[in-house]
mmCIF file of the N, C-alpha and C atoms, coordinates in Angstrom:
data_MODEL
# 
_entry.id   MODEL 
# 
loop_
_atom_site.group_PDB 
_atom_site.id 
_atom_site.type_symbol 
_atom_site.label_atom_id 
_atom_site.label_alt_id 
_atom_site.label_comp_id 
_atom_site.label_asym_id 
_atom_site.label_entity_id 
_atom_site.label_seq_id 
_atom_site.pdbx_PDB_ins_code 
_atom_site.Cartn_x 
_atom_site.Cartn_y 
_atom_site.Cartn_z 
_atom_site.occupancy 
_atom_site.B_iso_or_equiv 
_atom_site.pdbx_formal_charge 
_atom_site.auth_seq_id 
_atom_site.auth_comp_id 
_atom_site.auth_asym_id 
_atom_site.auth_atom_id 
_atom_site.pdbx_PDB_model_num 
ATOM 1   N N  . MET A 1 1  ? -1.670 6.874  -45.746 1.00 0.00 ? 1  MET A N  1 
ATOM 2   C CA . MET A 1 1  ? -1.828 7.253  -44.342 1.00 0.00 ? 1  MET A CA 1 
ATOM 3   C C  . MET A 1 1  ? -1.901 6.016  -43.456 1.00 0.00 ? 1  MET A C  1 
ATOM 4   N N  . ASN A 1 2  ? -2.683 5.015  -43.868 1.00 0.00 ? 2  ASN A N  1 
ATOM 5   C CA . ASN A 1 2  ? -2.789 3.806  -43.062 1.00 0.00 ? 2  ASN A CA 1 
ATOM 6   C C  . ASN A 1 2  ? -1.455 3.076  -42.969 1.00 0.00 ? 2  ASN A C  1 
ATOM 7   N N  . GLU A 1 3  ? -0.717 3.048  -44.070 1.00 0.00 ? 3  GLU A N  1 
ATOM 8   C CA . GLU A 1 3  ? 0.589  2.382  -44.034 1.00 0.00 ? 3  GLU A CA 1 
ATOM 9   C C  . GLU A 1 3  ? 1.523  3.094  -43.067 1.00 0.00 ? 3  GLU A C  1 
ATOM 10  N N  . LEU A 1 4  ? 1.455  4.413  -43.057 1.00 0.00 ? 4  LEU A N  1 
ATOM 11  C CA . LEU A 1 4  ? 2.284  5.173  -42.127 1.00 0.00 ? 4  LEU A CA 1 
ATOM 12  C C  . LEU A 1 4  ? 1.911  4.833  -40.683 1.00 0.00 ? 4  LEU A C  1 
ATOM 13  N N  . LEU A 1 5  ? 0.629  4.797  -40.404 1.00 0.00 ? 5  LEU A N  1 
ATOM 14  C CA . LEU A 1 5  ? 0.180  4.450  -39.050 1.00 0.00 ? 5  LEU A CA 1 
ATOM 15  C C  . LEU A 1 5  ? 0.625  3.043  -38.675 1.00 0.00 ? 5  LEU A C  1 
ATOM 16  N N  . ILE A 1 6  ? 0.496  2.117  -39.622 1.00 0.00 ? 6  ILE A N  1 
ATOM 17  C CA . ILE A 1 6  ? 0.871  0.730  -39.338 1.00 0.00 ? 6  ILE A CA 1 
ATOM 18  C C  . ILE A 1 6  ? 2.367  0.638  -39.045 1.00 0.00 ? 6  ILE A C  1 
ATOM 19  N N  . SER A 1 7  ? 3.171  1.440  -39.735 1.00 0.00 ? 7  SER A N  1 
ATOM 20  C CA . SER A 1 7  ? 4.615  1.382  -39.500 1.00 0.00 ? 7  SER A CA 1 
ATOM 21  C C  . SER A 1 7  ? 4.997  2.099  -38.209 1.00 0.00 ? 7  SER A C  1 
ATOM 22  N N  . ILE A 1 8  ? 4.222  3.088  -37.794 1.00 0.00 ? 8  ILE A N  1 
ATOM 23  C CA . ILE A 1 8  ? 4.571  3.857  -36.595 1.00 0.00 ? 8  ILE A CA 1 
ATOM 24  C C  . ILE A 1 8  ? 3.975  3.236  -35.337 1.00 0.00 ? 8  ILE A C  1 
ATOM 25  N N  . TYR A 1 9  ? 2.852  2.550  -35.474 1.00 0.00 ? 9  TYR A N  1 
ATOM 26  C CA . TYR A 1 9  ? 2.105  2.062  -34.310 1.00 0.00 ? 9  TYR A CA 1 
ATOM 27  C C  . TYR A 1 9  ? 2.947  1.239  -33.332 1.00 0.00 ? 9  TYR A C  1 
ATOM 28  N N  . PRO A 1 10 ? 3.770  0.284  -33.793 1.00 0.00 ? 10 PRO A N  1 
ATOM 29  C CA . PRO A 1 10 ? 4.573  -0.485 -32.829 1.00 0.00 ? 10 PRO A CA 1 
ATOM 30  C C  . PRO A 1 10 ? 5.499  0.404  -32.013 1.00 0.00 ? 10 PRO A C  1 
ATOM 31  N N  . HIS A 1 11 ? 6.055  1.444  -32.634 1.00 0.00 ? 11 HIS A N  1 
ATOM 32  C CA . HIS A 1 11 ? 6.951  2.340  -31.901 1.00 0.00 ? 11 HIS A CA 1 
ATOM 33  C C  . HIS A 1 11 ? 6.170  3.100  -30.833 1.00 0.00 ? 11 HIS A C  1 
ATOM 34  N N  . ILE A 1 12 ? 4.980  3.562  -31.193 1.00 0.00 ? 12 ILE A N  1 
ATOM 35  C CA . ILE A 1 12 ? 4.148  4.273  -30.222 1.00 0.00 ? 12 ILE A CA 1 
ATOM 36  C C  . ILE A 1 12 ? 3.803  3.341  -29.061 1.00 0.00 ? 12 ILE A C  1 
ATOM 37  N N  . LYS A 1 13 ? 3.470  2.095  -29.382 1.00 0.00 ? 13 LYS A N  1 
ATOM 38  C CA . LYS A 1 13 ? 3.130  1.126  -28.340 1.00 0.00 ? 13 LYS A CA 1 
ATOM 39  C C  . LYS A 1 13 ? 4.330  0.899  -27.420 1.00 0.00 ? 13 LYS A C  1 
ATOM 40  N N  . ASN A 1 14 ? 5.524  0.774  -27.994 1.00 0.00 ? 14 ASN A N  1 
ATOM 41  C CA . ASN A 1 14 ? 6.716  0.578  -27.175 1.00 0.00 ? 14 ASN A CA 1 
ATOM 42  C C  . ASN A 1 14 ? 6.952  1.775  -26.269 1.00 0.00 ? 14 ASN A C  1 
ATOM 43  N N  . ILE A 1 15 ? 6.770  2.976  -26.817 1.00 0.00 ? 15 ILE A N  1 
ATOM 44  C CA . ILE A 1 15 ? 6.984  4.184  -26.019 1.00 0.00 ? 15 ILE A CA 1 
ATOM 45  C C  . ILE A 1 15 ? 5.987  4.223  -24.860 1.00 0.00 ? 15 ILE A C  1 
ATOM 46  N N  . ILE A 1 16 ? 4.732  3.880  -25.144 1.00 0.00 ? 16 ILE A N  1 
ATOM 47  C CA . ILE A 1 16 ? 3.710  3.902  -24.088 1.00 0.00 ? 16 ILE A CA 1 
ATOM 48  C C  . ILE A 1 16 ? 4.038  2.859  -23.021 1.00 0.00 ? 16 ILE A C  1 
ATOM 49  N N  . TYR A 1 17 ? 4.421  1.663  -23.426 1.00 0.00 ? 17 TYR A N  1 
ATOM 50  C CA . TYR A 1 17 ? 4.781  0.632  -22.453 1.00 0.00 ? 17 TYR A CA 1 
ATOM 51  C C  . TYR A 1 17 ? 5.972  1.080  -21.615 1.00 0.00 ? 17 TYR A C  1 
ATOM 52  N N  . PHE A 1 18 ? 6.983  1.658  -22.273 1.00 0.00 ? 18 PHE A N  1 
ATOM 53  C CA . PHE A 1 18 ? 8.164  2.124  -21.552 1.00 0.00 ? 18 PHE A CA 1 
ATOM 54  C C  . PHE A 1 18 ? 7.783  3.198  -20.545 1.00 0.00 ? 18 PHE A C  1 
ATOM 55  N N  . TYR A 1 19 ? 6.920  4.125  -20.964 1.00 0.00 ? 19 TYR A N  1 
ATOM 56  C CA . TYR A 1 19 ? 6.508  5.227  -20.090 1.00 0.00 ? 19 TYR A CA 1 
ATOM 57  C C  . TYR A 1 19 ? 5.749  4.696  -18.875 1.00 0.00 ? 19 TYR A C  1 
ATOM 58  N N  . ILE A 1 20 ? 4.836  3.750  -19.110 1.00 0.00 ? 20 ILE A N  1 
ATOM 59  C CA . ILE A 1 20 ? 4.046  3.199  -17.999 1.00 0.00 ? 20 ILE A CA 1 
ATOM 60  C C  . ILE A 1 20 ? 4.947  2.429  -17.038 1.00 0.00 ? 20 ILE A C  1 
ATOM 61  N N  . SER A 1 21 ? 5.841  1.612  -17.569 1.00 0.00 ? 21 SER A N  1 
ATOM 62  C CA . SER A 1 21 ? 6.724  0.846  -16.692 1.00 0.00 ? 21 SER A CA 1 
ATOM 63  C C  . SER A 1 21 ? 7.652  1.782  -15.926 1.00 0.00 ? 21 SER A C  1 
ATOM 64  N N  . HIS A 1 22 ? 8.101  2.867  -16.581 1.00 0.00 ? 22 HIS A N  1 
ATOM 65  C CA . HIS A 1 22 ? 8.954  3.844  -15.911 1.00 0.00 ? 22 HIS A CA 1 
ATOM 66  C C  . HIS A 1 22 ? 8.200  4.495  -14.754 1.00 0.00 ? 22 HIS A C  1 
ATOM 67  N N  . LEU A 1 23 ? 6.958  4.905  -14.999 1.00 0.00 ? 23 LEU A N  1 
ATOM 68  C CA . LEU A 1 23 ? 6.147  5.502  -13.933 1.00 0.00 ? 23 LEU A CA 1 
ATOM 69  C C  . LEU A 1 23 ? 5.960  4.510  -12.792 1.00 0.00 ? 23 LEU A C  1 
ATOM 70  N N  . TYR A 1 24 ? 5.671  3.250  -13.132 1.00 0.00 ? 24 TYR A N  1 
ATOM 71  C CA . TYR A 1 24 ? 5.427  2.242  -12.101 1.00 0.00 ? 24 TYR A CA 1 
ATOM 72  C C  . TYR A 1 24 ? 6.679  2.023  -11.256 1.00 0.00 ? 24 TYR A C  1 
ATOM 73  N N  . LEU A 1 25 ? 7.838  1.921  -11.930 1.00 0.00 ? 25 LEU A N  1 
ATOM 74  C CA . LEU A 1 25 ? 9.078  1.691  -11.194 1.00 0.00 ? 25 LEU A CA 1 
ATOM 75  C C  . LEU A 1 25 ? 9.407  2.873  -10.297 1.00 0.00 ? 25 LEU A C  1 
ATOM 76  N N  . THR A 1 26 ? 9.255  4.103  -10.808 1.00 0.00 ? 26 THR A N  1 
ATOM 77  C CA . THR A 1 26 ? 9.603  5.265  -9.989  1.00 0.00 ? 26 THR A CA 1 
ATOM 78  C C  . THR A 1 26 ? 8.676  5.353  -8.784  1.00 0.00 ? 26 THR A C  1 
ATOM 79  N N  . SER A 1 27 ? 7.386  5.090  -8.973  1.00 0.00 ? 27 SER A N  1 
ATOM 80  C CA . SER A 1 27 ? 6.465  5.151  -7.836  1.00 0.00 ? 27 SER A CA 1 
ATOM 81  C C  . SER A 1 27 ? 6.817  4.058  -6.828  1.00 0.00 ? 27 SER A C  1 
ATOM 82  N N  . PHE A 1 28 ? 7.209  2.875  -7.322  1.00 0.00 ? 28 PHE A N  1 
ATOM 83  C CA . PHE A 1 28 ? 7.577  1.785  -6.417  1.00 0.00 ? 28 PHE A CA 1 
ATOM 84  C C  . PHE A 1 28 ? 8.817  2.160  -5.606  1.00 0.00 ? 28 PHE A C  1 
ATOM 85  N N  . PHE A 1 29 ? 9.838  2.739  -6.276  1.00 0.00 ? 29 PHE A N  1 
ATOM 86  C CA . PHE A 1 29 ? 11.055 3.132  -5.562  1.00 0.00 ? 29 PHE A CA 1 
ATOM 87  C C  . PHE A 1 29 ? 10.767 4.236  -4.559  1.00 0.00 ? 29 PHE A C  1 
ATOM 88  N N  . LEU A 1 30 ? 9.906  5.192  -4.933  1.00 0.00 ? 30 LEU A N  1 
ATOM 89  C CA . LEU A 1 30 ? 9.558  6.262  -3.996  1.00 0.00 ? 30 LEU A CA 1 
ATOM 90  C C  . LEU A 1 30 ? 8.860  5.684  -2.775  1.00 0.00 ? 30 LEU A C  1 
ATOM 91  N N  . GLN A 1 31 ? 7.952  4.734  -2.968  1.00 0.00 ? 31 GLN A N  1 
ATOM 92  C CA . GLN A 1 31 ? 7.258  4.120  -1.836  1.00 0.00 ? 31 GLN A CA 1 
ATOM 93  C C  . GLN A 1 31 ? 8.246  3.390  -0.931  1.00 0.00 ? 31 GLN A C  1 
ATOM 94  N N  . SER A 1 32 ? 9.175  2.642  -1.505  1.00 0.00 ? 32 SER A N  1 
ATOM 95  C CA . SER A 1 32 ? 10.132 1.901  -0.686  1.00 0.00 ? 32 SER A CA 1 
ATOM 96  C C  . SER A 1 32 ? 11.033 2.875  0.070   1.00 0.00 ? 32 SER A C  1 
ATOM 97  N N  . ASN A 1 33 ? 11.429 3.993  -0.567  1.00 0.00 ? 33 ASN A N  1 
ATOM 98  C CA . ASN A 1 33 ? 12.238 4.991  0.125   1.00 0.00 ? 33 ASN A CA 1 
ATOM 99  C C  . ASN A 1 33 ? 11.467 5.590  1.290   1.00 0.00 ? 33 ASN A C  1 
ATOM 100 N N  . ASN A 1 34 ? 10.187 5.895  1.083   1.00 0.00 ? 34 ASN A N  1 
ATOM 101 C CA . ASN A 1 34 ? 9.374  6.441  2.166   1.00 0.00 ? 34 ASN A CA 1 
ATOM 102 C C  . ASN A 1 34 ? 9.250  5.436  3.303   1.00 0.00 ? 34 ASN A C  1 
ATOM 103 N N  . ASN A 1 35 ? 9.083  4.161  2.977   1.00 0.00 ? 35 ASN A N  1 
ATOM 104 C CA . ASN A 1 35 ? 8.981  3.139  4.019   1.00 0.00 ? 35 ASN A CA 1 
ATOM 105 C C  . ASN A 1 35 ? 10.282 3.049  4.809   1.00 0.00 ? 35 ASN A C  1 
ATOM 106 N N  . LEU A 1 36 ? 11.424 3.139  4.117   1.00 0.00 ? 36 LEU A N  1 
ATOM 107 C CA . LEU A 1 36 ? 12.703 3.103  4.819   1.00 0.00 ? 36 LEU A CA 1 
ATOM 108 C C  . LEU A 1 36 ? 12.825 4.300  5.750   1.00 0.00 ? 36 LEU A C  1 
ATOM 109 N N  . ARG A 1 37 ? 12.424 5.481  5.275   1.00 0.00 ? 37 ARG A N  1 
ATOM 110 C CA . ARG A 1 37 ? 12.488 6.670  6.125   1.00 0.00 ? 37 ARG A CA 1 
ATOM 111 C C  . ARG A 1 37 ? 11.589 6.506  7.341   1.00 0.00 ? 37 ARG A C  1 
ATOM 112 N N  . LEU A 1 38 ? 10.386 5.954  7.130   1.00 0.00 ? 38 LEU A N  1 
ATOM 113 C CA . LEU A 1 38 ? 9.471  5.761  8.258   1.00 0.00 ? 38 LEU A CA 1 
ATOM 114 C C  . LEU A 1 38 ? 10.081 4.796  9.271   1.00 0.00 ? 38 LEU A C  1 
ATOM 115 N N  . GLN A 1 39 ? 10.686 3.718  8.795   1.00 0.00 ? 39 GLN A N  1 
ATOM 116 C CA . GLN A 1 39 ? 11.294 2.753  9.707   1.00 0.00 ? 39 GLN A CA 1 
ATOM 117 C C  . GLN A 1 39 ? 12.440 3.402  10.475  1.00 0.00 ? 39 GLN A C  1 
ATOM 118 N N  . LYS A 1 40 ? 13.275 4.192  9.799   1.00 0.00 ? 40 LYS A N  1 
ATOM 119 C CA . LYS A 1 40 ? 14.370 4.879  10.484  1.00 0.00 ? 40 LYS A CA 1 
ATOM 120 C C  . LYS A 1 40 ? 13.809 5.847  11.517  1.00 0.00 ? 40 LYS A C  1 
ATOM 121 N N  . GLY A 1 41 ? 12.738 6.560  11.147  1.00 0.00 ? 41 GLY A N  1 
ATOM 122 C CA . GLY A 1 41 ? 12.125 7.504  12.075  1.00 0.00 ? 41 GLY A CA 1 
ATOM 123 C C  . GLY A 1 41 ? 11.585 6.796  13.311  1.00 0.00 ? 41 GLY A C  1 
ATOM 124 N N  . LYS A 1 42 ? 10.939 5.639  13.116  1.00 0.00 ? 42 LYS A N  1 
ATOM 125 C CA . LYS A 1 42 ? 10.405 4.893  14.254  1.00 0.00 ? 42 LYS A CA 1 
ATOM 126 C C  . LYS A 1 42 ? 11.544 4.416  15.147  1.00 0.00 ? 42 LYS A C  1 
ATOM 127 N N  . LEU A 1 43 ? 12.629 3.917  14.537  1.00 0.00 ? 43 LEU A N  1 
ATOM 128 C CA . LEU A 1 43 ? 13.749 3.438  15.332  1.00 0.00 ? 43 LEU A CA 1 
ATOM 129 C C  . LEU A 1 43 ? 14.341 4.577  16.155  1.00 0.00 ? 43 LEU A C  1 
ATOM 130 N N  . SER A 1 44 ? 14.563 5.721  15.525  1.00 0.00 ? 44 SER A N  1 
ATOM 131 C CA . SER A 1 44 ? 15.158 6.841  16.251  1.00 0.00 ? 44 SER A CA 1 
ATOM 132 C C  . SER A 1 44 ? 14.199 7.326  17.338  1.00 0.00 ? 44 SER A C  1 
ATOM 133 N N  . TRP A 1 45 ? 12.888 7.298  17.051  1.00 0.00 ? 45 TRP A N  1 
ATOM 134 C CA . TRP A 1 45 ? 11.901 7.722  18.050  1.00 0.00 ? 45 TRP A CA 1 
ATOM 135 C C  . TRP A 1 45 ? 11.910 6.768  19.248  1.00 0.00 ? 45 TRP A C  1 
ATOM 136 N N  . LYS A 1 46 ? 12.062 5.471  19.013  1.00 0.00 ? 46 LYS A N  1 
ATOM 137 C CA . LYS A 1 46 ? 12.153 4.516  20.124  1.00 0.00 ? 46 LYS A CA 1 
ATOM 138 C C  . LYS A 1 46 ? 13.418 4.779  20.939  1.00 0.00 ? 46 LYS A C  1 
ATOM 139 N N  . GLU A 1 47 ? 14.509 5.087  20.260  1.00 0.00 ? 47 GLU A N  1 
ATOM 140 C CA . GLU A 1 47 ? 15.753 5.380  20.975  1.00 0.00 ? 47 GLU A CA 1 
ATOM 141 C C  . GLU A 1 47 ? 15.571 6.604  21.863  1.00 0.00 ? 47 GLU A C  1 
ATOM 142 N N  . VAL A 1 48 ? 14.896 7.620  21.335  1.00 0.00 ? 48 VAL A N  1 
ATOM 143 C CA . VAL A 1 48 ? 14.652 8.833  22.122  1.00 0.00 ? 48 VAL A CA 1 
ATOM 144 C C  . VAL A 1 48 ? 13.784 8.508  23.329  1.00 0.00 ? 48 VAL A C  1 
ATOM 145 N N  . GLN A 1 49 ? 12.761 7.681  23.150  1.00 0.00 ? 49 GLN A N  1 
ATOM 146 C CA . GLN A 1 49 ? 11.868 7.335  24.262  1.00 0.00 ? 49 GLN A CA 1 
ATOM 147 C C  . GLN A 1 49 ? 12.619 6.527  25.328  1.00 0.00 ? 49 GLN A C  1 
ATOM 148 N N  . SER A 1 50 ? 13.482 5.597  24.911  1.00 0.00 ? 50 SER A N  1 
ATOM 149 C CA . SER A 1 50 ? 14.198 4.770  25.882  1.00 0.00 ? 50 SER A CA 1 
ATOM 150 C C  . SER A 1 50 ? 15.178 5.627  26.681  1.00 0.00 ? 50 SER A C  1 
ATOM 151 N N  . ASN A 1 51 ? 15.737 6.654  26.061  1.00 0.00 ? 51 ASN A N  1 
ATOM 152 C CA . ASN A 1 51 ? 16.642 7.551  26.782  1.00 0.00 ? 51 ASN A CA 1 
ATOM 153 C C  . ASN A 1 51 ? 15.821 8.512  27.631  1.00 0.00 ? 51 ASN A C  1 
# 
């Protein structure tokens, strides 16, 4: 049983690292997309106010 765990453990660790990095990247991209939308919204709102 211990040998099985020792042979599987690195794979589990890689999967966990991959999952965490994937979550981090997706949250980062979502935040940047939201910031871009907010900036576009502010620009369009300024255009509406100037008109």
